[in-house]
MDTraj code that builds the backbone (N, CA, C; nanometers):
import mdtraj as md
import numpy as np

residues = "MET SER PRO VAL ASP LYS ASP VAL ALA LYS ALA LEU LEU LYS ILE TYR ASN ASN LEU GLU TYR TYR TYR PHE LEU ALA LEU ARG ASP GLU LYS LEU SER GLU GLU GLU LYS LYS SER LEU ALA LYS MET MET VAL SER THR VAL GLU GLY ALA ILE MET ALA ALA LYS ALA ALA GLN ASP LYS ALA PRO TYR ILE GLN ILE VAL GLN GLN MET PHE LYS SER PHE ILE LYS".split()
xyz = np.array([
    [11.8397, -14.5078, -2.3628],
    [11.8997, -14.6391, -2.2963],
    [11.7370, -14.6236, -2.1778],
    [11.7051, -14.7503, -2.1698],
    [11.5495, -14.8176, -2.0847],
    [11.6334, -14.7609, -1.9376],
    [11.4996, -14.7250, -1.8811],
    [11.5367, -14.7080, -1.7510],
    [11.5275, -14.8545, -1.6764],
    [11.6266, -14.8804, -1.5632],
    [11.6226, -14.9506, -1.5117],
    [11.5242, -14.9740, -1.4154],
    [11.4635, -14.8306, -1.3114],
    [11.3859, -14.8519, -1.2518],
    [11.2786, -14.7276, -1.2840],
    [11.1712, -14.7869, -1.2936],
    [11.0758, -14.6734, -1.3597],
    [11.0676, -14.5352, -1.2579],
    [11.0486, -14.5804, -1.1497],
    [11.0144, -14.5077, -0.9893],
    [11.1636, -14.4087, -1.0330],
    [11.2750, -14.4409, -1.0828],
    [11.3862, -14.3297, -1.0848],
    [11.3680, -14.2720, -1.2109],
    [11.2954, -14.3392, -1.3253],
    [11.3008, -14.2692, -1.4119],
    [11.1870, -14.1635, -1.4562],
    [11.0699, -14.1923, -1.3836],
    [10.9265, -14.0666, -1.3370],
    [11.0494, -13.9593, -1.2617],
    [11.1344, -13.9678, -1.1559],
    [11.2047, -13.8694, -1.0530],
    [11.2926, -13.8048, -1.1472],
    [11.3298, -13.8610, -1.2289],
    [11.4521, -13.8143, -1.3422],
    [11.3855, -13.7222, -1.4372],
    [11.2833, -13.7581, -1.4964],
    [11.1912, -13.6688, -1.5903],
    [11.1354, -13.5477, -1.5259],
    [11.0862, -13.5847, -1.3805],
    [11.0832, -13.4338, -1.3049],
    [11.1437, -13.3620, -1.2997],
    [11.2583, -13.4081, -1.2536],
    [11.3862, -13.2775, -1.2503],
    [11.3916, -13.2259, -1.3836],
    [11.4565, -13.2864, -1.4746],
    [11.4417, -13.2220, -1.6084],
    [11.3131, -13.1251, -1.6221],
    [11.2153, -13.1771, -1.6196],
    [11.0778, -13.0668, -1.6194],
    [11.1015, -12.9479, -1.5643],
    [11.1362, -12.9861, -1.4777],
    [11.1266, -12.8728, -1.3387],
    [11.2911, -12.7582, -1.4207],
    [11.3553, -12.8207, -1.4286],
    [11.4837, -12.7427, -1.4735],
    [11.4308, -12.6567, -1.6142],
    [11.3966, -12.7130, -1.6804],
    [11.3385, -12.6517, -1.8069],
    [11.2354, -12.5394, -1.7662],
    [11.1650, -12.5841, -1.6801],
    [11.0980, -12.4516, -1.6583],
    [11.1615, -12.3126, -1.5808],
    [11.2314, -12.3660, -1.4955],
    [11.3154, -12.2738, -1.4161],
    [11.4006, -12.2001, -1.5446],
    [11.4548, -12.2499, -1.6500],
    [11.5257, -12.1548, -1.7475],
    [11.4306, -12.0909, -1.8272],
    [11.3077, -12.1336, -1.8324],
    [11.1924, -12.1023, -1.9025],
    [11.1498, -11.9414, -1.8126],
    [11.1632, -11.9448, -1.7071],
    [11.1460, -11.8603, -1.6278],
    [11.2258, -11.7669, -1.6438],
    [11.3642, -11.8070, -1.6358],
    [11.4784, -11.7152, -1.6314],
    [11.4705, -11.6295, -1.7770],
    [11.3733, -11.6738, -1.8851],
    [11.4255, -11.5876, -2.0208],
    [11.3026, -11.5211, -2.0333],
    [11.2180, -11.4914, -1.9085],
    [11.0455, -11.4362, -1.9062],
    [11.0761, -11.2964, -1.9787],
    [11.1707, -11.1842, -1.9595],
    [11.2251, -11.0737, -2.0099],
    [11.2170, -11.0713, -2.1770],
    [11.2587, -11.1995, -2.2088],
    [11.3378, -11.1933, -2.3728],
    [11.2108, -11.1308, -2.4413],
    [11.2358, -11.1125, -2.5799],
    [11.1358, -11.1015, -2.6560],
    [11.1414, -11.1903, -2.7701],
    [11.0799, -11.3131, -2.6735],
    [11.0671, -11.4508, -2.7774],
    [10.9314, -11.4861, -2.7484],
    [10.8919, -11.6024, -2.8323],
    [10.7350, -11.6432, -2.8106],
    [10.7464, -11.7462, -2.7362],
    [10.6140, -11.7977, -2.6469],
    [10.6362, -11.8720, -2.5088],
    [10.7354, -12.0208, -2.6084],
    [10.6838, -12.0784, -2.7309],
    [10.7079, -12.1462, -2.7666],
    [10.8971, -12.1997, -2.8041],
    [10.8954, -12.0635, -2.8375],
    [11.1106, -12.0229, -2.8006],
    [11.1323, -12.0464, -2.7252],
    [11.1054, -12.0016, -2.6096],
    [11.1322, -11.9885, -2.4738],
    [11.1089, -12.1103, -2.4417],
    [11.0173, -12.2161, -2.4544],
    [11.0272, -12.3535, -2.3915],
    [11.1351, -12.4312, -2.5233],
    [11.1096, -12.4113, -2.5966],
    [11.2414, -12.5131, -2.7134],
    [11.4038, -12.4305, -2.6567],
    [11.4529, -12.2865, -2.6193],
    [11.5572, -12.2457, -2.5562],
    [11.5596, -12.3270, -2.4325],
    [11.4670, -12.3373, -2.3656],
    [11.4880, -12.4109, -2.2241],
    [11.5577, -12.5005, -2.2573],
    [11.4652, -12.5615, -2.3040],
    [11.5227, -12.7483, -2.2964],
    [11.6465, -12.7006, -2.3896],
    [11.7146, -12.6530, -2.4519],
    [11.7995, -12.6784, -2.5305],
    [11.9268, -12.6312, -2.4296],
    [11.8519, -12.5500, -2.3151],
    [11.9515, -12.5104, -2.2080],
    [12.0051, -12.6458, -2.1390],
    [11.9075, -12.7169, -2.1006],
    [11.9349, -12.7827, -2.0195],
    [12.0197, -12.8835, -2.0853],
    [11.9657, -12.9000, -2.1892],
    [12.0816, -13.0258, -2.2784],
    [12.1939, -12.9536, -2.2483],
    [12.2352, -12.8301, -2.2751],
    [12.3830, -12.8172, -2.2881],
    [12.4237, -12.8420, -2.1769],
    [12.3491, -12.7935, -2.0464],
    [12.4161, -12.8225, -1.9375],
    [12.4689, -12.9576, -1.8764],
    [12.3805, -13.0557, -1.9272],
    [12.4195, -13.1974, -1.9185],
    [12.5018, -13.2567, -1.9995],
    [12.5479, -13.1861, -2.1089],
    [12.6479, -13.2044, -2.2542],
    [12.7614, -13.0940, -2.1621],
    [12.7640, -13.0216, -2.0989],
    [12.9012, -13.0068, -2.0542],
    [12.9489, -13.0538, -1.8905],
    [12.8612, -13.1162, -1.8468],
    [12.8556, -13.2364, -1.7319],
    [12.9568, -13.3263, -1.7494],
    [12.9407, -13.3762, -1.8902],
    [12.9348, -13.4907, -1.9881],
    [13.0644, -13.4517, -2.0179],
    [13.0987, -13.3898, -2.0812],
    [13.2489, -13.2913, -2.0868],
    [13.3507, -13.2762, -1.9983],
    [13.2582, -13.2348, -1.8635],
    [13.4028, -13.1964, -1.7491],
    [13.4240, -13.3297, -1.7032],
    [13.3492, -13.4529, -1.7220],
    [13.3609, -13.5671, -1.6737],
    [13.4386, -13.6568, -1.7190],
    [13.4553, -13.6346, -1.8780],
    [13.5554, -13.6840, -1.9665],
    [13.6804, -13.5973, -1.9334],
    [13.6575, -13.4894, -1.9376],
    [13.8460, -13.4550, -1.9173],
    [13.8668, -13.4533, -1.7812],
    [13.7653, -13.4815, -1.6926],
    [13.8560, -13.4514, -1.5237],
    [13.8821, -13.3382, -1.4747],
    [13.7866, -13.2334, -1.5624],
    [13.8468, -13.1285, -1.5529],
    [13.7060, -13.0269, -1.5218],
    [13.6911, -12.9507, -1.4521],
    [13.5800, -12.8568, -1.4562],
    [13.6005, -12.7442, -1.5384],
    [13.7027, -12.7149, -1.6333],
    [13.7072, -12.5885, -1.7166],
    [13.6108, -12.6172, -1.8047],
    [13.6009, -12.7041, -1.8793],
    [13.5374, -12.7612, -2.0072],
    [13.3726, -12.6878, -1.9498],
    [13.3141, -12.7522, -1.8635],
    [13.1663, -12.6687, -1.8180],
    [13.1776, -12.5563, -1.7969],
    [13.2717, -12.4820, -1.6811],
    [13.2734, -12.3410, -1.6876],
    [13.2876, -12.2998, -1.8208],
    [13.3376, -12.3333, -1.9247],
    [13.3529, -12.2890, -2.0559],
    [13.2110, -12.2985, -2.1448],
    [13.1519, -12.3837, -2.1419],
    [13.0678, -12.4506, -2.2178],
    [12.9382, -12.3550, -2.1489],
    [12.9191, -12.3288, -2.0145],
    [12.8178, -12.2561, -1.9556],
    [12.8075, -12.1513, -1.9936],
    [12.9397, -12.0274, -1.9794],
    [12.9676, -11.9015, -2.0085],
    [12.8943, -11.8555, -2.1420],
    [12.9517, -11.9770, -2.2454],
    [12.9290, -11.9731, -2.3708],
    [12.7810, -12.0016, -2.3960],
    [12.6940, -12.0765, -2.3412],
    [12.5598, -12.0214, -2.3599],
    [12.5099, -11.9497, -2.3166],
    [12.5421, -11.8890, -2.2043],
    [12.5081, -11.7760, -2.1485],
    [12.5215, -11.6789, -2.2752],
    [12.6299, -11.6076, -2.2861],
    [12.6851, -11.5073, -2.4043],
    [12.5669, -11.5637, -2.5115],
    [12.5466, -11.6525, -2.5762],
    [12.5098, -11.7063, -2.6691],
    [12.3432, -11.7068, -2.6696],
    [12.3148, -11.7407, -2.5459],
    [12.1073, -11.8005, -2.5817],
    [12.0588, -11.6424, -2.5427],
    [12.1272, -11.5985, -2.4611],
    [12.0441, -11.4740, -2.3695],
    [12.1067, -11.2927, -2.4065],
    [12.0659, -11.2141, -2.4400],
    [12.1025, -11.1365, -2.5213],
    [12.0921, -11.0116, -2.4362],
])
top = md.Topology()
chain = top.add_chain()
for i, resn in enumerate(residues, 1):
    res = top.add_residue(resn, chain, resSeq=i)
    for name in ("N", "CA", "C"):
        top.add_atom(name, md.element.get_by_symbol(name[0]), res)
traj = md.Trajectory(xyz[None], top)
């Protein structure tokens, strides 16, 4: 989707990059390479975004909770 407003697009990109960085920091104690941590952080942000969409589609928070809980069980050991 093309952005309607370039300033909004830049702000959203900054938010996504910050979220990825925070997940990356949360993975600091995991025995993974830096590239694996960056990739996993990107996947975690995408998973949370998908969880939000699933909850909106269902009009229920349960899918969000289930997906995020599974994400932490699967991604962080």
